[in-house]
N, C-alpha and C positions, 0 to 999 in steps of 0.2 A: 504494500500500500504506500501511497505517496501523500504527503501533506502539502497543501497549497495555502500559502499565506497571502491574504489580500489586505493590504493596508493602504490607506490614503494619507498623503502628506498634508501637513498643516498649511494654511494660506496666511501670509503676512502682508501687511501694508506699511509703507514708510510714510510718516507724516512729517513735513517740514514745519517746525514751530519757531516762533520768534516773539518779539514784543511789539506792541503798537504804542506809538508815542506821538505827541504833538510837538513839532519842532518849535523851539523858542527863538527869541531874538538873539542877536550876538551877545547881549549883556546877560541874558538869563539862560538857564539850562533847559533842556528839553524835559517835558513832563511825561512820564510813563503812565499809560492808561491800563494796559493789560500785559501780563507776562505769560509765556507758554501758549500762544494762540496761533491759529493758522492765518495765512496771508489774507484770506477772505474777510477777516475781522476788521481790516483797515478801511477807513472811510476816506472821503475826499479831503477832509481837513487833517487827517493823521497819516503817519507813515509806518511801514512795517519793516522790521529789521530781523534778519535770520539769526537765531541763536543756537539751535540744535535740532537733531532729528529724533523722532520717536518711532519705534517699531511696534506695531499692534497686531496681535493674532486675531484675524477675522473668522477663521474656521479652524477649530482644533483638529488634531490628527485623529483618525479612527484607528484603534488598535487592530492588529491582525487577528483574525479568527481561525478556527480550525475547520478545514474542509478537506475531507479525505476522498480519494477516488481510486478505483480499481480498473486496470486496463482489461480489455476483453480477453486477451490471452492469459492473464493472471487468473481471471474468473474461471475460465475453461479448465485450467490446471487444478484449481481448488475443487471444482465440481467433479472432475475426474478422480481426484484423490478420495473424495468423500464416497463416490460410487464404488470405487475399488475396495475401500474399507468395509462398506456395507455388504458387498458380495463375498468378502473373505470370511465373514462371520457365519 
C-alpha cells in the first residue's frame, strides 16, 4: 500500500505600512497623524511615508491527511493469496 499526502501551502500577503503626516512649515515640525497604516490612508492634505512591511497569512496551511491506495496488480496478488489459503484448508 502507498500513502498519498495532500497538503496545501499557506497564502501570505505583504502589506507596505508607513505613517501619515501633515507637512509643517520650515519653522515647525511635521505632525504625525497615524502610525503603521497603508498608503490609502493618506488624504490630499497629508503625506504618506514608508516605514516597514508586514506579512499577513490570509489562508492557513491545510495539514496533510492520510489517503491510502492499492494498485490493481497488488489487489490481484492479495486476492490470489487469500484464495490459495482458503483452498489449502
